[in-house]
C-alpha positions in Angstrom: 99.3 104.4 81.2 99.4 106.6 83.4 102.1 108.0 85.8 101.1 107.4 88.6 99.9 103.8 87.7 103.2 102.9 87.4 105.5 102.8 90.3 105.1 102.3 93.4 107.5 104.1 96.8 107.6 100.8 99.5 109.0 102.5 103.3 109.8 99.8 104.9 108.8 101.0 108.6 109.8 99.6 111.9 108.7 102.4 115.0 110.8 106.1 114.8 107.7 107.7 113.2 109.7 110.9 113.8 111.3 109.8 110.6 107.5 108.7 109.0 106.6 111.8 109.5 109.0 113.7 107.7 109.3 111.2 104.9 105.5 112.4 104.2 105.8 115.4 104.9 108.5 116.0 102.4 106.4 113.5 100.2 103.7 116.2 100.3 104.9 119.3 99.9 106.9 117.5 96.8 103.1 117.0 95.4 104.6 113.1 95.1 102.6 111.4 91.8 102.8 108.3 93.1 101.2 105.3 94.6 103.2 104.9 98.5 103.2 101.7 100.1 103.8 101.4 103.8 105.0 98.4 104.9 105.2 98.2 109.1 107.6 96.0 110.8 106.3 96.7 113.9 104.4 96.0 117.0 101.5 98.6 116.6 99.0 99.3 113.8 100.0 103.0 113.0 97.7 103.1 109.9 95.0 105.5 112.2 97.5 107.6 112.6 99.7 107.6 108.8 96.1 107.9 107.1 95.7 111.5 109.2 98.9 112.3 108.5 99.0 111.4 104.7 99.4 115.2 104.3 96.1 116.5 103.8 94.4 114.4 101.5 96.9 115.4 98.4 99.0 111.8 98.7 97.9 108.8 98.0 98.4 106.0 100.8 98.4 102.2 101.4 99.7 101.2 105.3 100.0 97.3 105.7 101.0 96.2 109.3 102.5 92.7 109.6 103.9 93.1 113.3 
């Protein structure tokens, strides 16, 4: 089993885009090899924003909106 398939990081969101930007920037800088699952409970769908700012494409991000 590959390292990237061994863990999924779950990050629950409810707004707070400033914090999400910081998380994505730090994970991108660190080169996090794991899948990152964003579970967003706000009413606003941020999938486009998350995908555009997801560390220049070097992160494996999956975004789900439950708003």
